[in-house]
C-alpha positions as CSV (number, residue, x, y, z in Angstrom):
1,M,6.0,-39.3,20.6
2,T,8.2,-39.5,17.1
3,K,11.3,-41.2,16.7
4,I,13.6,-39.7,14.0
5,N,16.5,-42.6,13.0
6,I,19.0,-39.9,11.5
7,T,20.8,-42.8,9.6
8,K,17.7,-43.6,7.8
9,C,16.3,-40.2,7.0
10,V,19.1,-37.7,7.3
11,V,17.6,-34.0,7.1
12,I,14.3,-34.6,5.4
13,L,13.9,-31.8,3.4
14,A,17.5,-31.4,3.3
15,C,17.1,-29.7,0.2
16,L,16.0,-26.4,2.0
17,F,18.9,-26.4,4.3
18,G,21.5,-27.5,1.9
19,V,23.4,-30.3,3.1
20,T,22.6,-32.7,0.1
21,T,24.5,-32.6,-3.4
22,V,21.8,-34.4,-5.4
23,K,21.2,-32.6,-8.5
24,A,17.7,-30.8,-8.7
25,Q,15.5,-32.3,-11.8
26,F,11.9,-30.5,-12.1
27,D,9.8,-32.5,-14.4
28,Q,6.8,-31.1,-15.5
29,T,3.6,-32.5,-14.2
30,A,0.4,-30.5,-15.7
31,K,0.0,-27.8,-17.9
32,I,-2.9,-25.9,-16.9
33,V,-5.3,-23.8,-18.9
34,S,-8.6,-21.7,-18.0
35,A,-12.0,-23.6,-18.3
36,N,-13.2,-20.0,-19.9
37,R,-10.3,-20.0,-22.4
38,E,-10.8,-16.5,-24.6
39,S,-8.6,-14.3,-26.4
40,R,-6.0,-12.1,-24.6
41,A,-7.2,-13.4,-21.3
42,E,-3.6,-13.6,-20.4
43,Y,-4.3,-16.4,-17.8
44,G,-1.1,-16.7,-15.8
45,T,-0.3,-13.3,-15.1
46,S,0.0,-14.3,-11.7
47,V,0.4,-17.7,-9.7
48,D,1.0,-19.2,-6.4
49,I,1.2,-23.1,-5.1
50,T,1.1,-25.0,-2.1
51,E,1.3,-28.6,-1.4
52,N,-2.4,-29.2,-2.6
53,F,-3.5,-26.1,-4.3
54,A,-2.6,-23.9,-7.1
55,V,-3.8,-20.5,-8.1
56,V,-3.7,-18.8,-11.4
57,G,-4.7,-15.2,-12.2
58,A,-6.1,-14.4,-15.5
59,S,-6.3,-10.5,-15.1
60,R,-7.3,-9.6,-18.9
61,E,-10.7,-12.1,-18.9
62,T,-13.7,-10.5,-19.6
63,V,-12.5,-7.1,-21.0
64,A,-9.9,-7.1,-18.0
65,S,-12.4,-7.6,-14.9
66,G,-10.3,-10.5,-14.4
67,A,-10.6,-14.0,-12.8
68,A,-8.6,-16.7,-10.8
69,Y,-8.6,-20.4,-11.2
70,I,-7.8,-22.5,-8.0
71,Y,-6.9,-26.2,-9.1
72,S,-6.1,-29.1,-6.5
73,K,-4.1,-32.2,-6.4
74,D,-5.7,-35.2,-5.5
75,N,-3.5,-38.6,-3.9
76,Q,-1.9,-39.9,-7.0
77,G,-0.9,-36.4,-7.4
78,T,-3.0,-35.0,-10.4
79,W,-4.2,-31.6,-10.7
80,S,-7.7,-30.6,-11.6
81,Y,-9.7,-27.6,-11.9
82,S,-11.7,-26.7,-8.4
83,Q,-12.7,-23.3,-8.6
84,R,-13.1,-19.9,-10.7
85,L,-13.2,-16.6,-8.3
86,A,-14.2,-13.4,-9.9
87,A,-15.2,-10.5,-7.6
88,D,-18.7,-9.9,-6.8
89,D,-18.2,-6.0,-7.6
90,P,-16.7,-6.6,-11.3
91,N,-15.6,-3.7,-13.0
92,Q,-13.9,-3.6,-16.5
93,G,-10.1,-3.1,-16.0
94,A,-10.0,-3.8,-12.7
95,E,-7.5,-6.4,-13.4
96,F,-8.8,-8.8,-10.6
97,G,-6.0,-11.9,-10.6
98,G,-3.1,-9.4,-11.3
99,G,-1.9,-10.8,-8.0
100,V,-2.2,-14.0,-6.0
101,T,-0.7,-15.2,-2.8
102,F,-1.8,-18.3,-0.4
103,A,-1.2,-18.0,3.2
104,E,-1.9,-20.7,5.8
105,D,-5.9,-20.8,5.8
106,Y,-6.8,-18.2,3.3
107,L,-5.9,-16.6,-0.4
108,V,-5.6,-13.1,-1.2
109,V,-6.4,-11.9,-4.9
110,A,-5.8,-8.4,-5.9
111,A,-7.5,-6.1,-8.3
112,G,-4.7,-3.5,-8.9
113,R,-6.6,-1.5,-11.3
114,A,-10.2,-1.7,-9.9
115,D,-12.4,1.2,-9.5
116,V,-13.4,1.6,-5.6
117,G,-16.6,3.9,-5.2
118,G,-15.6,7.2,-7.3
119,T,-11.9,6.6,-7.0
120,T,-10.8,5.4,-10.2
121,R,-7.7,2.5,-10.3
122,A,-7.4,2.7,-6.5
123,G,-7.2,-1.0,-6.5
124,A,-8.5,-3.6,-3.7
125,L,-8.1,-6.8,-2.5
126,Y,-9.9,-9.8,-1.7
127,V,-9.7,-12.4,0.9
128,Y,-11.2,-16.0,0.7
129,N,-10.6,-18.4,3.6
130,Y,-10.3,-22.1,2.9
131,Q,-13.5,-24.1,4.5
132,N,-15.9,-26.7,3.3
133,N,-13.0,-27.5,1.2
134,N,-13.4,-24.3,-1.2
135,Y,-12.0,-21.0,-0.9
136,E,-14.9,-18.6,0.4
137,F,-15.0,-15.1,-0.1
138,S,-14.5,-13.2,3.3
139,T,-13.6,-9.5,3.0
140,K,-12.6,-6.7,0.2
141,L,-9.9,-4.5,1.5
142,M,-9.2,-1.3,0.6
143,A,-6.4,1.6,1.8
144,S,-8.3,4.0,4.0
145,D,-6.8,6.8,2.3
146,M,-7.5,5.8,-1.3
147,T,-6.7,8.0,-4.2
148,N,-6.9,7.7,-8.1
149,D,-4.2,5.4,-9.5
150,A,-2.9,4.7,-6.5
151,K,-3.1,1.0,-8.3
152,L,-2.7,-1.1,-4.9
153,G,-1.5,-5.0,-5.8
154,M,-1.1,-3.8,-9.5
155,N,1.7,-6.7,-10.0
156,P,2.1,-9.9,-9.3
157,T,5.5,-8.6,-7.2
158,S,3.5,-5.7,-5.2
159,L,1.4,-8.3,-3.0
160,D,2.5,-10.8,-0.4
161,A,1.3,-12.9,2.9
162,D,2.6,-14.3,6.2
163,G,0.5,-15.5,9.0
164,N,-2.2,-13.1,9.7
165,T,-0.4,-10.2,7.8
166,I,-1.1,-9.2,4.5
167,V,1.3,-6.7,2.7
168,V,0.6,-4.9,-0.3
169,G,2.0,-2.1,-2.3
170,A,0.4,1.1,-4.2
171,P,3.1,2.1,-6.6
172,G,1.2,4.3,-8.3
173,E,0.1,6.6,-5.4
174,N,0.8,10.2,-5.6
175,G,2.4,10.6,-9.5
176,W,4.2,6.9,-8.6
177,V,5.8,8.0,-5.5
178,G,4.3,4.8,-4.1
179,S,3.2,3.4,-0.7
180,V,2.7,0.1,1.1
181,Y,-0.2,-1.0,3.1
182,V,-0.1,-3.7,6.1
183,F,-3.3,-5.6,7.0
184,T,-3.7,-7.6,10.2
185,R,-6.1,-10.0,10.9
186,E,-7.1,-10.4,14.5
187,A,-10.1,-12.9,15.7
188,G,-11.1,-13.2,12.2
189,N,-11.5,-9.6,11.1
190,W,-9.1,-7.8,8.7
191,S,-8.3,-4.0,9.4
192,E,-5.4,-2.0,7.7
193,A,-2.7,-1.6,10.7
194,Q,0.0,0.6,9.0
195,K,0.5,2.8,6.1
196,I,4.4,2.7,4.9
197,L,6.3,5.5,2.9
198,S,9.6,5.4,1.5
199,P,12.2,6.9,4.0
200,T,13.8,8.9,1.3
201,A,12.6,12.2,-0.2
202,P,9.1,12.0,-2.1
203,A,10.0,11.0,-5.7
204,S,8.6,8.7,-8.6
205,D,10.6,6.1,-7.4
206,T,7.4,3.1,-7.4
207,F,8.0,2.5,-3.8
208,G,6.1,-0.9,-3.2
209,I,6.2,-2.3,-6.7
210,G,7.8,-5.3,-5.0
211,V,6.9,-6.4,-1.3
212,S,8.0,-9.4,0.8
213,I,7.2,-10.5,4.2
214,S,9.2,-13.2,6.5
215,G,8.7,-13.4,10.0
216,D,9.8,-10.0,11.3
217,Y,11.0,-8.6,8.5
218,L,9.5,-6.7,5.5
219,V,11.1,-5.7,2.5
220,I,10.2,-3.1,-0.4
221,G,11.3,-2.4,-3.9
222,A,11.3,0.8,-5.4
223,N,12.9,0.1,-8.9
224,E,12.5,3.5,-10.4
225,A,14.7,4.8,-7.5
226,D,17.7,7.1,-8.5
227,G,18.0,7.1,-12.1
228,R,16.1,3.7,-12.3
229,K,18.9,2.0,-10.5
230,G,16.6,0.9,-8.1
231,A,16.6,0.3,-4.5
232,A,15.2,-2.1,-1.9
233,Y,14.0,-1.0,1.9
234,V,14.1,-3.5,4.8
235,Y,11.5,-3.0,8.1
236,L,12.0,-4.8,11.0
237,K,8.7,-5.0,13.4
238,N,9.1,-3.7,17.0
239,S,7.6,-5.0,19.9
240,N,4.5,-3.0,19.5
241,G,3.9,-4.7,15.7
242,T,4.7,-1.4,14.3
243,W,7.3,-1.8,11.0
244,E,10.4,0.3,11.4
245,Y,13.1,1.3,8.7
246,N,15.9,-0.8,9.2
247,Q,18.2,-0.5,6.0
248,T,18.6,0.7,2.1
249,L,19.6,-1.9,-0.3
250,M,21.1,-1.5,-3.4
251,A,23.2,-3.4,-6.1
252,S,26.8,-3.4,-5.6
253,D,27.3,-2.5,-9.1
254,A,24.1,-0.4,-9.4
255,T,23.8,1.0,-13.2
256,N,20.6,3.6,-14.3
257,D,18.1,1.7,-15.8
258,S,18.5,-1.7,-13.8
259,F,14.9,-1.6,-12.0
260,F,16.4,-3.2,-9.2
261,G,13.7,-4.1,-6.6
262,T,10.9,-5.2,-9.5
263,S,10.4,-8.2,-7.5
264,V,11.8,-8.9,-3.9
265,S,11.7,-12.1,-2.2
266,L,12.5,-12.9,1.5
267,S,12.7,-15.9,3.4
268,G,14.2,-16.1,7.3
269,D,17.8,-14.7,6.8
270,Q,17.8,-14.6,3.1
271,M,16.3,-12.8,0.2
272,V,16.7,-12.2,-3.6
273,I,16.1,-9.1,-5.7
274,G,15.4,-8.6,-9.1
275,A,16.9,-6.3,-11.5
276,Y,15.5,-7.3,-14.9
277,G,16.6,-3.9,-16.5
278,S,20.8,-4.7,-15.9
279,N,23.2,-4.7,-19.0
280,L,20.4,-3.7,-21.5
281,E,17.9,-5.9,-19.9
282,Q,19.7,-9.1,-20.0
283,G,19.0,-8.9,-16.3
284,A,20.5,-9.7,-13.0
285,A,19.4,-10.9,-9.5
286,Y,21.2,-10.4,-6.5
287,I,21.3,-12.2,-3.1
288,F,21.4,-10.6,0.6
289,E,22.2,-12.6,3.5
290,K,21.5,-11.0,7.3
291,D,24.5,-11.5,9.0
292,N,25.3,-11.6,13.0
293,Q,24.9,-8.2,13.5
294,G,21.3,-8.2,11.8
295,T,22.8,-6.7,8.7
296,W,21.7,-7.6,5.3
297,V,25.1,-8.0,3.3
298,E,24.7,-8.8,-0.7
299,V,26.6,-11.9,-1.1
300,Q,26.3,-13.1,-4.6
301,K,25.2,-11.4,-8.0
302,L,23.0,-14.3,-10.5
303,V,22.8,-13.8,-14.1
304,G,21.3,-16.2,-16.5
305,N,22.3,-17.4,-19.8
306,A,23.6,-15.2,-22.4
307,S,21.3,-13.8,-25.0
308,T,20.7,-11.4,-28.4
309,E,17.4,-10.0,-27.1
310,G,16.6,-8.6,-23.7
311,T,15.6,-11.7,-21.4
312,Q,14.6,-9.5,-18.2
313,F,16.1,-12.3,-16.0
314,G,15.1,-11.3,-12.3
315,W,11.8,-10.3,-13.6
316,S,10.2,-12.5,-11.1
317,T,12.0,-14.2,-8.6
318,D,11.0,-16.3,-5.1
319,I,12.9,-17.8,-2.2
320,Q,12.1,-20.6,-0.2
321,R,15.1,-21.2,2.6
322,N,18.3,-22.6,0.2
323,N,16.2,-22.6,-2.9
324,I,15.8,-19.9,-5.5
325,V,14.1,-19.2,-9.0
326,V,14.5,-16.7,-10.9
327,S,12.7,-16.2,-14.4
328,A,13.6,-14.8,-17.5
329,P,10.5,-14.0,-19.5
330,H,11.9,-12.6,-22.6
331,A,9.3,-10.3,-22.6
332,Y,8.4,-8.9,-26.2
333,G,11.2,-11.1,-27.3
334,F,11.2,-14.0,-29.9
335,E,13.0,-16.3,-27.9
336,T,11.4,-19.0,-25.1
337,G,11.3,-17.5,-21.7
338,E,13.2,-19.6,-18.8
339,V,13.0,-20.3,-15.1
340,Y,16.4,-20.7,-13.5
341,F,16.6,-22.8,-10.0
342,Y,19.6,-22.0,-7.7
343,K,20.5,-24.0,-4.6
344,R,22.7,-22.9,-2.0
345,E,25.7,-25.4,-1.4
346,N,27.0,-26.0,2.4
347,S,30.0,-23.5,1.4
348,G,27.4,-20.5,0.8
349,T,27.8,-20.4,-2.8
350,W,24.6,-20.4,-4.7
351,T,24.9,-23.1,-7.9
352,E,22.8,-23.2,-11.0
353,E,21.1,-26.6,-10.8
354,Q,18.5,-26.5,-13.5
355,V,16.8,-24.2,-16.3
356,V,13.0,-25.2,-16.1
357,L,11.1,-25.2,-19.4
358,G,7.6,-25.9,-20.4
359,A,7.4,-28.6,-22.8
360,D,5.5,-26.2,-25.1
361,S,6.5,-22.9,-24.4
362,E,8.0,-21.0,-27.5
363,G,8.8,-17.4,-27.9
364,E,6.9,-14.5,-26.9
365,D,4.7,-16.9,-24.6
366,F,5.9,-14.7,-21.8
367,Y,6.8,-17.8,-19.9
368,G,8.0,-16.8,-16.5
369,W,6.0,-13.5,-16.1
370,S,5.1,-15.0,-12.8
371,I,6.7,-17.9,-10.5
372,A,6.4,-19.6,-7.2
373,I,8.0,-22.4,-5.6
374,H,6.5,-24.5,-2.2
375,E,8.4,-27.4,-1.3
376,N,9.3,-29.4,-4.1
377,Q,7.0,-27.7,-6.7
378,L,7.1,-25.3,-9.1
379,I,4.6,-23.0,-11.2
380,A,5.2,-20.8,-13.7
381,G,2.9,-18.6,-15.9
382,A,2.9,-17.9,-19.7
383,P,0.2,-15.3,-20.1
384,W,1.1,-14.9,-23.7
385,E,1.1,-18.8,-24.5
386,D,-1.9,-19.5,-27.1
387,H,-2.4,-23.3,-26.8
388,D,-4.4,-25.4,-24.5
389,E,-3.2,-28.2,-22.2
390,N,-2.7,-30.8,-25.2
391,G,-0.8,-28.1,-27.4
392,G,-4.0,-27.6,-29.6
393,N,-6.9,-25.1,-29.6
394,E,-4.7,-22.0,-30.9
395,I,-6.3,-19.0,-28.8
396,D,-4.6,-15.4,-29.0
397,R,-3.0,-14.9,-25.6
398,A,-5.4,-17.0,-23.9
399,G,-2.5,-17.9,-21.6
400,S,-1.4,-21.1,-19.4
401,A,0.6,-22.3,-16.4
402,Y,3.3,-25.0,-15.6
403,I,3.7,-27.1,-13.0
404,F,6.9,-29.1,-12.0
405,K,8.0,-31.3,-9.5
406,D,11.5,-32.6,-7.9
407,P,10.8,-35.4,-5.5
408,N,14.7,-35.4,-5.0
409,L,13.8,-32.3,-2.8
410,L,11.9,-34.2,0.1
411,D,13.5,-37.5,-0.6
412,M,17.2,-37.0,-0.3
413,P,19.8,-39.7,0.5
414,T,21.1,-40.7,4.2
415,H,24.7,-38.9,5.7
416,D,26.1,-42.5,6.8
417,N,28.3,-40.5,9.4
418,I,25.4,-39.1,11.4
419,E,23.8,-41.6,13.7
420,N,21.6,-39.6,15.9
421,N,18.6,-40.5,17.8
422,I,16.0,-37.4,17.9
423,A,12.7,-37.4,19.2
424,V,10.4,-34.7,18.7
425,Y,6.8,-34.8,20.8
426,P,3.7,-34.5,20.4
427,N,2.8,-34.5,17.3
428,P,0.7,-33.1,16.4
429,V,1.3,-30.2,19.3
430,S,-1.2,-27.6,20.5
431,D,1.3,-25.7,23.2
432,V,4.9,-27.1,23.9
433,L,7.1,-29.2,21.5
434,N,9.4,-31.4,23.6
435,I,12.7,-32.4,21.7
436,N,15.4,-35.0,22.7
437,S,18.6,-35.6,21.4
438,Q,19.8,-39.0,23.1
439,S,23.7,-38.9,22.0
440,I,24.6,-35.3,20.9
441,A,23.6,-31.8,22.6
442,I,21.0,-29.7,20.8
443,D,22.8,-26.2,20.0
444,N,20.1,-24.2,18.2
445,V,16.4,-24.6,17.7
446,K,14.8,-22.8,14.6
447,V,11.0,-22.8,13.6
448,Y,9.8,-22.0,10.3
449,S,6.2,-21.3,8.7
450,I,5.5,-23.3,5.9
451,T,6.4,-20.6,3.4
452,G,9.7,-20.4,5.0
453,A,9.6,-17.4,7.3
454,L,11.6,-17.5,10.5
455,L,9.4,-17.5,13.7
456,Q,11.6,-18.3,16.6
457,E,15.3,-19.3,17.2
458,M,16.8,-20.5,20.1
459,K,20.6,-20.4,20.4
460,N,23.2,-21.8,22.7
461,V,20.6,-24.5,24.2
462,N,23.5,-26.6,25.2
463,K,21.4,-29.4,26.5
464,S,20.0,-32.8,25.1
465,T,16.6,-32.0,25.9
466,T,14.6,-28.8,25.8
467,G,11.3,-27.4,24.5
468,V,9.8,-25.0,22.5
469,N,6.3,-23.3,22.7
470,I,4.5,-22.6,19.8
471,A,0.8,-22.2,21.8
472,H,0.4,-18.9,20.1
473,Y,1.0,-20.3,16.3
474,A,-1.8,-20.5,14.2
475,N,-3.1,-24.1,13.7
476,G,-1.2,-25.7,10.5
477,I,2.0,-26.8,9.4
478,Y,5.7,-25.7,10.4
479,F,9.2,-27.1,10.2
480,V,11.8,-27.3,13.3
481,N,15.3,-27.2,12.4
482,L,17.6,-28.4,14.8
483,T,21.4,-28.0,14.6
484,L,23.3,-30.5,16.8
485,E,26.9,-29.6,18.7
486,N,28.5,-31.7,16.3
487,G,27.6,-29.4,13.5
488,S,25.1,-31.8,11.8
489,E,21.2,-30.6,10.8
490,V,17.9,-32.2,11.5
491,V,14.7,-30.8,10.0
492,Q,11.3,-32.2,11.7
493,K,7.8,-31.3,10.2
494,I,5.4,-31.0,13.1
495,I,1.2,-29.9,12.8
496,K,0.1,-27.4,15.2
497,N,-3.4,-28.0,16.1
């Protein structure tokens, strides 16, 4: 049985649920570069990070055949090169590594311009399972009805995964009308489960340029819809496992050439959507939250610092519960790119906490072209950066990536006025997780995946003890968020085995 003394560890991971006022402070812990640096490899095109692994795509390496590099973190927090991945059937221009994403026990790498058979630039996905302390190739996924120039997974924003589901956009299909494919895993085997088309009349909207999945919700960006104002479409998975259209989202102040929907990021009941072209490419990002009726409502617009050039704020986004990161890469400009970190306050307002910069990032580095956040770590790619990890050995556009950590995000101070004892057991758990609150009744229980997806919710429990059945979950790490009847919140990390 695991005992939690709330006066000593109140709201572990409190940053994720907005109950602390400690200012964020990400510090750079590593600058990483390719083990095979070469001119114009554009290492940093795509990035992702977990607690102990990072992956960086170098989509233009080896005449744009592409590669992806994996790094591991030791017990002292030091990042080291671990593994290089490349397609076993490479072709020039395939851009393997143009998109990357981790899931619970696998990694997906996109080659968005790969030729497949006789189909030019159809695009493909490569899935790697984590086993024997390595990511080992498992399978290659392609659209069942692949067409020339569909570009399956062409951008870092066009690929996402959650649990046993991979979603990937093919925005180039049918003359940039676009589509999205859903692949699911059953008994270890991946197969195409569904193809999704835009709910609107066919037009060159680039449907699928951005995708994000969290639990039973899927959001798809189409950044050239309606005069390039852009739009995003929400889908909800029904009881049969089919994704059904639910809602269309647009910016409340939409203007032409805003490209709303280029990046979309979803976590539970919250999402952020980038519109890098807004206001002459100053850019913006829009936050939506799901209300009690299940409707997604725009709650706030974010903008970056003023600039004399287009900053493209909103180019890339990521969200993890109550934390948001938004990049402004200043692509093709002369100013240094930026990554903005926001946190949701108890009032519901999202507040800028920090502008996170690479220690040696400069103009024309495209710093922030791709970003990802996981727990208290952040990674940002700079595919046009020229220098090695020590700031020397200049190679044009070899690329780099920067890793940051904020220890405060997982080590928050206590709230002295919360004095409840909570028991959560067993941990690790295989089927039913028992929860016991000794003094205050439990009001609400939520279970989140490690990626922030809301998997299960129990409302109006109104008891001091309850049980949560997680037998059907895949083995891995989850978070249980408890709301007590006095309004206090507690988060417990659990391991499913």
